C-alpha positions in Angstrom: 0.0 0.0 0.0 3.0 2.4 0.3 4.2 1.9 -3.3 3.3 4.5 -5.9 1.0 3.4 -8.8 2.7 1.9 -11.8 1.4 3.0 -15.2 2.4 2.5 -18.8 3.2 -1.2 -18.4 1.7 -3.6 -21.0 2.6 -6.6 -23.1 3.8 -8.6 -20.0 3.3 -12.3 -20.5 3.9 -14.8 -17.6 6.7 -17.2 -18.3 5.8 -20.9 -18.9 5.7 -22.7 -15.6 8.1 -25.6 -16.5 10.8 -27.0 -14.3 12.9 -30.0 -15.1 15.2 -31.7 -12.6 17.2 -34.6 -14.0 19.4 -36.7 -11.7 22.1 -39.2 -11.7 22.8 -41.5 -8.6 25.4 -43.9 -7.5 25.2 -46.3 -4.6 27.8 -48.6 -3.1 26.8 -51.2 -0.5 29.3 -52.8 1.8 27.4 -55.9 3.2 29.5 -57.3 6.0 27.1 -58.4 8.7 25.3 -61.7 8.4 23.0 -60.5 11.2 21.6 -57.8 8.9 21.6 -59.5 5.5 20.8 -63.0 6.6 20.1 -63.9 10.3 20.1 -67.7 9.8 22.3 -68.3 6.8 25.8 -67.5 8.1 29.0 -66.5 6.5 28.7 -69.0 3.6 25.8 -66.9 2.1 27.2 -65.6 -1.3 24.7 -62.7 -1.2 25.3 -61.6 2.3 28.8 -60.2 1.9 30.7 -58.1 -0.6 30.1 -54.9 -2.5 27.1 -54.0 -4.6 27.4 -51.2 -7.1 24.2 -49.5 -8.2 23.7 -46.7 -10.6 20.7 -45.0 -12.0 19.3 -41.9 -13.6 15.9 -40.3 -13.9 14.1 -37.0 -13.8 11.4 -35.0 -12.0 9.4 -32.4 -13.8 6.9 -29.7 -12.7 4.6 -28.3 -15.4 2.1 -25.6 -15.0 -1.1 -26.5 -16.8 -4.0 -24.2 -17.7 -5.5 -22.3 -14.9 -4.3 -23.1 -11.4 -3.3 -26.8 -12.1 0.2 -28.2 -11.9 1.5 -31.5 -13.1 4.4 -33.3 -11.3 6.1 -36.2 -13.0 8.8 -38.4 -11.8 10.6 -41.0 -14.0 12.6 -43.7 -12.1 12.6 -41.6 -8.9 15.5 -42.1 -6.5 15.2 -41.3 -2.7 18.8 -41.9 -1.6 18.6 -38.7 0.6 15.6 -39.8 2.5 16.1 -40.7 6.2 15.9 -44.3 7.2 13.0 -45.7 9.2 13.5 -46.3 13.0 14.0 -49.9 14.2 11.1 -51.6 15.9 10.2 -55.1 17.4 6.6 -55.7 16.7 5.0 -58.5 18.8 1.5 -57.8 17.6 -0.2 -59.4 14.6 -0.5 -56.1 12.8 1.7 -54.1 10.4 3.8 -51.2 11.8 2.9 -47.8 10.3 5.8 -45.7 9.1 5.5 -42.1 8.1 6.1 -41.0 4.5 9.5 -39.2 4.0 9.9 -39.2 0.2 9.7 -35.6 -1.2 7.6 -36.5 -4.3 4.9 -38.0 -2.1 5.1 -35.4 0.7 4.8 -32.3 -1.5 1.1 -31.4 -1.8 -0.1 -34.5 0.1 -2.6 -32.4 2.0 -4.6 -32.1 -1.2 -5.1 -35.9 -1.2 -6.1 -35.9 2.5 -9.6 -37.3 3.1 -12.1 -37.5 5.9 -11.4 -34.5 8.0 -12.0 -30.8 7.6 -14.1 -27.9 9.0 -13.7 -28.7 12.7 -10.8 -26.9 14.5 -9.8 -30.1 16.3 -10.7 -33.8 16.3 -11.0 -36.1 19.3 -10.6 -39.9 18.7 -10.5 -42.3 21.6 -9.0 -45.7 20.6 -9.9 -44.9 17.0 -7.8 -44.2 13.9 -9.4 -43.6 10.5 -8.6 -46.3 8.0 -6.6 -44.7 5.2 -7.8 -44.9 1.6 -4.4 -43.7 0.4 -1.1 -44.6 2.1 1.7 -43.6 -0.2 4.2 -46.0 1.4 2.4 -48.8 -0.5 4.0 -47.4 -3.7 7.6 -48.8 -3.8 7.1 -51.1 -0.8 9.3 -54.1 -0.2 8.3 -57.1 -2.5 5.5 -59.1 -0.9 6.4 -62.5 -2.4 9.2 -64.9 -1.6 11.2 -67.5 -3.5 10.1 -71.1 -3.5 13.5 -72.7 -4.0 15.7 -73.7 -1.0 19.1 -72.0 -0.7 20.7 -68.7 -0.1 18.5 -65.8 -1.1 18.9 -62.2 -2.4 15.7 -60.3 -2.0 15.4 -56.6 -3.0 14.4 -54.3 -0.1 12.0 -52.3 -2.3 10.2 -52.3 -5.6 11.3 -50.0 -8.4 9.0 -47.2 -9.2 9.1 -46.8 -13.0 7.3 -43.6 -13.0 4.8 -41.5 -11.1 2.7 -38.5 -11.8 0.3 -36.2 -9.9 -1.8 -33.3 -10.9 -3.5 -30.8 -8.5 -5.2 -27.5 -8.6 -8.4 -25.6 -8.2 -11.1 -24.7 -10.8 -12.6 -21.2 -11.1 -15.8 -22.4 -9.5 -14.0 -23.6 -6.3 -13.4 -27.3 -6.9 -10.0 -28.6 -5.5 -8.9 -31.5 -7.7 -5.9 -33.9 -7.4 -4.8 -37.2 -8.8 -1.8 -39.4 -8.5 -0.7 -42.5 -10.6 2.4 -44.7 -10.3 3.7 -47.8 -12.0 6.1 -50.2 -10.2 8.2 -52.8 -11.9 8.3 -56.6 -11.5 10.9 -57.6 -9.0 12.8 -60.9 -8.8 14.6 -62.8 -6.0 17.8 -64.7 -6.6 18.5 -68.1 -5.1 21.8 -69.9 -4.8 21.3 -73.6 -4.1 24.6 -75.4 -3.8 26.1 -73.2 -6.5 23.1 -73.3 -8.8 21.4 -70.0 -9.4 17.6 -69.4 -9.8 15.5 -66.3 -10.4 11.9 -66.1 -9.3 9.4 -63.2 -9.7 8.3 -62.0 -6.2 6.4 -58.8 -7.1 4.2 -58.2 -10.1 4.0 -55.2 -12.3 1.5 -52.9 -10.5 -0.5 -49.8 -11.3 -1.6 -47.4 -8.6 -4.1 -44.6 -8.9 -5.9 -42.2 -6.6 -8.2 -39.2 -7.4 -9.6 -36.6 -5.0 -12.1 -33.8 -5.3 -13.6 -31.3 -2.9 -15.9 -28.4 -3.1 -16.5 -25.7 -0.4 -19.5 -23.5 -0.2 -20.7 -20.4 1.5 -17.4 -19.1 2.8 -16.3 -22.7 3.8 -19.3 -23.3 5.9 -20.1 -26.4 4.0 -18.1 -28.8 2.0 -18.4 -32.1 0.1 -15.7 -34.3 -1.4 -14.9 -37.7 -2.8 -11.9 -39.9 -3.1 -11.3 -43.1 -5.3 -8.3 -45.4 -5.5 -7.5 -48.2 -7.9 -4.8 -51.0 -7.9 -4.2 -53.4 -10.8 -1.5 -56.1 -10.7 -0.2 -57.9 -13.7 0.1 -61.3 -11.9 1.5 -64.2 -14.0 2.7 -66.8 -11.4 0.7 -69.2 -9.3 2.6 -68.2 -6.2 1.7 -64.5 -6.5 -1.8 -65.4 -7.6 -2.3 -67.1 -4.2 -0.7 -64.2 -2.3 -1.9 -60.9 -3.8 -5.2 -59.5 -4.9 -5.4 -58.9 -8.6 -7.5 -55.8 -8.4 -8.6 -53.5 -5.5 -10.8 -50.4 -5.6 -12.2 -48.0 -3.1 -14.5 -45.1 -3.0 -15.3 -42.5 -0.3 -17.4 -39.5 0.4 -16.7 -36.8 3.0 -17.7 -33.3 4.0 -18.7 -31.0 6.8 -21.3 -28.4 7.7 -21.4 -25.7 10.3 -24.8 -25.6 12.0 -24.9 -21.9 13.0 -23.8 -18.5 11.8 -21.1 -18.2 14.4 -19.5 -21.5 13.3 -19.5 -22.9 16.8 -21.2 -26.2 16.0 -20.0 -28.4 13.2 -20.8 -31.8 11.9 -18.0 -33.7 10.0 -18.1 -37.1 8.5 -17.0 -39.6 5.9 -18.1 -43.0 4.5 -16.6 -45.3 2.0 -16.4 -48.8 0.6 -13.7 -51.2 -0.7 -13.8 -54.1 -3.1 -11.0 -56.6 -3.6 -10.8 -59.2 -6.4 -8.4 -62.2 -6.3 -8.1 -65.9 -6.4 -10.1 -68.3 -4.1 -6.9 -69.1 -2.2 -5.8 -65.5 -1.8 -9.3 -64.4 -0.6 -9.5 -67.3 1.8 -6.1 -66.2 3.3 -7.3 -62.6 3.4 -10.4 -63.5 5.3 -8.3 -65.4 7.9 -5.7 -62.7 8.1 -5.2 -60.6 11.3 -7.2 -57.8 9.7 -10.4 -59.9 9.5 -10.3 -63.2 11.4 -13.4 -64.6 9.8 -12.5 -68.0 11.1 -13.3 -67.2 14.7 -15.1 -70.3 15.9 -17.5 -68.7 18.3 -18.5 -65.7 16.1 -21.9 -65.9 14.5 -21.6 -62.8 12.3 -18.6 -63.8 10.2 -17.6 -67.0 8.3 -15.0 -67.9 5.8 -16.3 -68.3 2.3 -13.7 -70.6 0.7 -15.2 -70.2 -2.8 -15.4 -66.4 -3.1 -13.1 -64.3 -5.3 -14.2 -60.9 -4.0 -14.4 -59.2 -0.6 -16.4 -56.0 -0.1 -16.7 -53.8 3.0 -17.9 -50.4 4.3 -16.6 -47.9 6.8 -17.5 -44.5 8.1 -17.4 -42.0 11.0 -19.3 -38.9 12.0 -18.4 -36.2 14.5 -20.4 -33.4 16.2 -18.4 -30.8 17.9 -18.7 -27.4 19.6 -15.4 -25.7 18.6 -15.7 -22.3 20.2 -16.2 -20.8 23.6 -15.1 -22.0 27.0 -17.4 -25.0 27.1 -16.4 -27.7 24.5 -18.3 -30.8 23.4 -17.5 -33.6 21.0 -19.3 -36.8 20.2 -18.5 -39.3 17.5 -19.4 -42.7 16.2 -17.5 -44.8 13.6 -17.7 -48.3 12.1 -15.5 -50.6 10.0 -17.3 -53.6 8.7 -15.7 -57.1 8.8 -15.0 -57.1 5.1 -13.5 -53.6 4.8 -10.0 -53.9 3.2 -8.1 -50.9 2.0 -4.5 -52.1 2.4 -3.6 -52.5 -1.3 -3.2 -48.7 -1.4 -4.4 -47.6 2.0 -3.7 -48.6 5.6 -5.9 -50.0 8.4 -4.8 -52.6 11.0 -8.1 -54.4 11.6 -11.9 -54.3 10.9 -15.1 -55.5 12.5 -15.5 -52.6 15.0 -18.0 -50.0 16.1 -16.5 -47.2 18.1 -18.3 -44.3 19.8 -17.5 -41.7 22.4 -18.8 -38.6 24.1 -16.5 -35.9 25.4 -17.1 -32.6 27.3 -14.7 -30.1 28.9 -14.2 -26.5 30.0 -11.4 -24.2 29.0 -10.3 -21.0 30.8 -8.6 -18.7 28.3 -8.3 -15.7 30.5 -4.9 -15.6 32.4 -5.0 -15.6 36.2 -2.1 -14.9 38.6 -0.6 -18.4 37.9 -2.0 -19.8 34.6 -2.2 -18.5 31.1 -4.7 -21.1 30.2 -6.2 -24.3 31.8 -8.8 -26.9 31.2 -10.5 -30.0 32.5 -12.4 -32.6 30.6 -14.0 -36.0 30.8 -15.0 -38.6 28.2 -16.7 -42.0 27.8 -15.8 -44.6 25.1 -17.5 -47.8 24.2 -16.8 -50.3 21.4 -18.3 -53.5 20.1 -18.0 -55.7 17.1 -20.6 -56.4 14.4 -21.8 -59.4 16.5 -22.8 -57.1 19.3 -20.0 -58.2 21.7 -18.6 -55.5 23.8 -14.9 -55.2 22.9 -14.0 -52.0 24.9 -15.3 -49.6 27.5 -13.2 -46.8 29.0 -13.7 -43.7 31.3 -11.4 -40.7 31.0 -10.6 -37.7 33.1 -8.0 -35.2 32.1 -6.6 -31.7 32.7 -4.2 -29.3 30.9 -2.6 -26.1 32.0 0.0 -23.6 30.8 1.8 -21.3 33.2 2.4 -17.6 32.6 6.0 -18.5 31.7 4.8 -20.8 28.9 5.7 -24.0 30.8 2.8 -26.4 30.9 1.6 -29.9 31.2 -1.2 -32.4 31.2 -2.5 -35.3 33.2 -4.9 -38.1 32.1 -6.4 -40.9 34.2 -8.6 -43.7 32.9 -10.4 -46.9 33.7 -11.0 -49.9 31.3 -13.9 -52.0 32.4 -14.1 -55.7 31.8 -14.8 -56.7 28.1 -14.2 -59.4 25.6 -11.2 -59.3 23.2 -12.0 -60.9 19.8 -8.4 -60.6 18.5 -6.2 -61.7 21.3 -6.3 -65.4 20.3 -5.5 -64.4 16.7 -8.4 -66.0 15.0 -9.5 -68.1 17.9 -12.4 -67.7 20.4 -13.2 -64.7 22.5 -11.0 -64.1 25.5 -12.0 -62.0 28.6 -10.0 -58.8 29.2 -9.9 -57.9 32.9 -10.3 -54.3 34.2 -7.3 -52.0 34.3 -6.3 -48.5 35.3 -4.0 -46.2 33.3 -2.5 -42.7 33.6 -0.5 -40.3 31.4 1.6 -37.4 32.7 3.4 -34.8 30.5 5.3 -31.6 31.2 6.9 -29.3 28.6 9.1 -26.2 28.8 8.9 -22.9 26.9 9.6 -23.7 23.3 10.8 -20.2 22.6 14.0 -20.7 24.7 17.2 -22.0 23.1 17.1 -25.0 25.4 13.7 -26.6 25.7 12.2 -30.0 26.1 9.4 -32.3 27.5 8.9 -35.2 29.7 6.1 -37.8 29.6 5.2 -40.9 31.7 2.5 -43.4 30.6 1.6 -46.4 32.7 -1.1 -48.9 33.4 -1.9 -51.8 35.8 -4.6 -54.4 35.4 -6.4 -57.0 37.6 -4.7 -59.6 35.5 -1.4 -58.8 37.2 0.1 -57.1 34.2 1.6 -53.6 34.1 3.8 -51.4 32.0 5.2 -47.9 31.8 6.9 -45.8 29.2 9.2 -42.9 30.1 10.1 -40.4 27.3 12.2 -37.3 27.4 12.9 -34.9 24.6 15.5 -32.2 24.6 16.2 -29.5 22.0 19.1 -27.1 21.9 19.5 -24.3 19.4 23.3 -24.1 19.8 23.6 -21.2 17.3 21.3 -19.8 14.6 22.8 -22.5 12.3 23.1 -25.6 14.5 20.2 -27.4 16.2 20.6 -30.6 18.3 17.8 -32.8 19.7 17.8 -35.9 21.9 14.8 -38.1 22.6 15.7 -41.1 24.9 12.9 -43.4 26.1 12.6 -46.5 28.4 9.8 -49.0 28.5 8.9 -51.9 30.7 6.1 -54.3 29.9 4.9 -57.1 32.1 2.2 -59.0 30.3 0.7 -62.0 32.1 -0.9 -63.5 28.9 1.1 -62.7 25.9 0.1 -64.6 22.8 2.7 -67.3 21.7 1.2 -69.8 19.2 -1.8 -71.8 18.0 -1.5 -75.6 17.9 -3.9 -78.1 16.4 -5.2 -80.6 18.9 -8.3 -82.6 18.5 -8.4 -83.4 22.2 -8.8 -79.6 23.0 -12.6 -79.8 22.8 -13.2 -76.8 25.0 -11.3 -74.5 22.6 -12.6 -76.0 19.3 -9.8 -78.4 18.5 -6.9 -76.0 19.0 -4.7 -75.0 21.9 -4.1 -71.2 22.2 -0.8 -70.8 23.9 0.2 -67.8 26.1 3.0 -66.9 28.4 4.1 -64.2 30.9 6.3 -61.7 29.0 8.7 -59.3 30.7 10.1 -56.9 28.1 12.4 -54.0 28.6 13.3 -51.5 25.8 15.7 -48.6 25.7 16.0 -46.4 22.7 16.8 -42.8 21.6 16.4 -40.5 18.6 19.4 -38.2 18.2 19.4 -35.5 15.5 21.8 -32.7 14.4 21.0 -30.1 11.7 23.8 -27.8 10.8 23.3 -25.1 8.1 26.8 -23.9 7.2 25.5 -21.5 4.5 22.1 -21.1 2.7 23.5 -23.5 0.1 25.3 -26.1 2.3 23.9 -28.1 5.2 24.5 -31.3 7.1 22.1 -33.6 8.8 22.7 -36.6 11.2 20.1 -39.0 12.5 21.1 -41.7 15.0 18.9 -44.3 16.7 20.1 -46.9 19.2 17.4 -49.5 20.0 17.8 -52.2 22.6 15.1 -54.6 23.6 14.8 -57.9 25.4 11.8 -60.1 26.1 11.7 -63.1 28.4 8.9 -65.6 28.2 8.0 -67.7 31.2 5.0 -69.5 32.7 3.6 -71.0 29.4 0.0 -71.9 29.5 -3.1 -72.3 27.3 -6.5 -70.8 27.3 -8.8 -73.1 29.3 -12.2 -72.0 28.0 -13.5 -69.4 25.6 -14.7 -66.0 27.0 -12.6 -66.4 30.1 -9.2 -65.4 31.5 -8.4 -68.8 32.9 -5.5 -71.0 31.8 -4.0 -74.4 32.3 -0.2 -75.1 32.1 1.2 -76.0 28.7 4.6 -76.6 27.0 5.5 -74.6 23.8 7.2 -76.1 20.8 9.9 -73.4 21.2 10.9 -70.5 23.4 10.4 -67.1 21.7 12.6 -65.3 24.3 14.8 -62.8 22.5 17.4 -60.0 22.9 17.6 -57.6 19.9 19.9 -54.7 19.4 20.1 -52.2 16.6 22.1 -49.1 15.8 21.2 -46.9 12.8 23.1 -43.9 11.6 22.0 -41.7 8.7 24.0 -38.7 7.5 23.1 -36.3 4.6 25.3 -33.6 3.2 23.3 -31.3 0.9 25.1 -28.7 -1.3 23.0 -26.5 -3.7 25.8 -25.8 -6.1 23.4 -23.8 -8.4 20.0 -22.4 -7.6 17.7 -25.4 -7.5 20.5 -27.9 -8.4 21.7 -30.1 -5.6 24.4 -32.6 -4.7 23.5 -35.1 -2.0 26.2 -37.2 -0.2 24.6 -39.9 2.0 26.0 -42.4 4.4 23.8 -45.0 6.1 25.3 -47.4 8.8 23.4 -50.2 10.4 24.4 -52.6 13.0 22.1 -55.4 14.2 22.5 -58.2 16.8 19.9 -60.8 17.7 20.2 -63.4 20.4 17.5 -66.0 20.6 16.4 -67.6 24.0 18.3 -64.9 25.9 15.8 -62.4 27.5 18.0 -60.6 30.0 18.3 -56.8 29.5 21.6 -55.4 30.5 22.0 -51.9 29.2 25.8 -51.7 29.4 26.4 -55.2 28.0 23.8 -54.8 25.2 25.0 -51.4 24.2 28.6 -52.5 24.2 27.7 -55.6 22.1 26.0 -53.6 19.4 28.9 -51.1 19.2 31.2 -54.2 18.4 28.8 -55.6 15.9 30.0 -55.6 12.3 28.2 -52.9 10.3 26.6 -52.7 6.9 27.4 -49.4 5.1 25.7 -47.8 2.2 27.2 -44.8 0.5 25.2 -42.8 -2.0 25.8 -39.8 -4.3 22.9 -38.1 -6.0 23.3 -35.1 -8.4 20.4 -33.1 -9.6 20.3 -30.3 -12.0 17.4 -27.8 -12.2 16.4 -26.2 -15.5 13.6 -23.8 -16.3 13.1 -21.9 -19.6 
């Protein structure tokens, strides 16, 4: 507003919105550790040791289309500069969720987001929306395996031949986005007594997702839709029995404010999925941990051995009061037994109805001690589609922030007795006894150069089990160019009925011809996330990520479920002892040099050490950390050179 008017300027044409960024990459792998490459094959494995040289080239392009639309294209993308995932030990039957870190899929990902909008905040108690689009499916590790015996060389990811996405807004207010990707066939190599075999372990696969949303009346109302499609070019019997041939999904979402002041809002979504595959693959899918149609005492699900399709529905609706001192939130959601979005989405399990009611009061006016404070309470109830109560929880919590911007929160809760329909992993119901839990957190003023937080989560149940997790985060802005962060955590879990195995036994009449084995598990875990970000100049920076991860689990007191719908057991002997001691140390460094505007050189080093001891469950921090430091590492060095060009 302070500039003088400009006159006499005409003939100005905006330049074409075209950016091209070709790249070349080189990777050298030094595989020296049998505990990383092949836990059980030893030093005779011809694939486990030596040097792998990998090179590649590709390009990314950004092209401005008519109006406000932009096309992004990536041919043979390379993500050498992307940070490695943290190490985990997963003792559940469900897949671990990892966040997306690849730039192509992160940029503009909010446009593809589905299911939420309008409300200022969302409250979910023991609920996570199933995702229709989870970009980590594209380029995932091959899902098949080789059938020949011998030493194996399996690629750790599928090759993305190309990917494209388009996004933008129309003049009448529609937000539109779409993404497609094509991944290559992948093969595993086998060395059997010197004879080499090659087998296809991942088919050629096409992925597609489209998203549309329209907002009305100054964003007071909105409606949107999402659709996904997966098509696999399966040509082997092994993959035909393992993977679905086609998977589609469709969803609708939107919101509506109920008053002029936008205090009350209703938000919701609903969708369906449809999977097509072979009879064998669909039977395995129905019996997988996501569905468990084979549960012997369930009357609302049953395995259909002759079907070649699976269809399911899901949805959730919230009503919330988002303004004022008094807050209110209520929600109900469902995932039908046949809902299956994991070909291009993510959801750990189905067959659930979840509902809650929440109310609280916020004080936003500062007093002599607090800047803000609040207190709230909530009630949660869950059941499956057979009407069995699978969860019931009472919550009471409070939050406060002091005048100096320090603050914290406290949550206490009580789980009532309910029936767990997943704990036997496809078996009968099992009673879950009442338990208490609490969560305490404290944080410091994030504006200070040194700041951090502390949290303690714990619970104890009438079953005799207990656990707690202690987490600390510390951030230090050493200078304007150097930031350090440290996040150590320590966990202890004492589970009196940890699932171990299922054994066929015709004499086990009480439990439908199978013995469901459990044990007492005492697990200890220590880990830390360490980061350093150093910006030497605007064009030169260095990042370090380090994660030590030590965990040990000791199994004792083996037993089997005595009767369905109870928490009673009888002694039993397992076929093997799953006790373990696992150590991992991962280091990832990235040197980034923008040698020309938009053109970048990445130098990446990844170091990984792994040590696994079976049937040794003692946790000794000094011993275990010393052992992982002495372990032989695997090293991966990568160079990636990109060049930015625009007319």
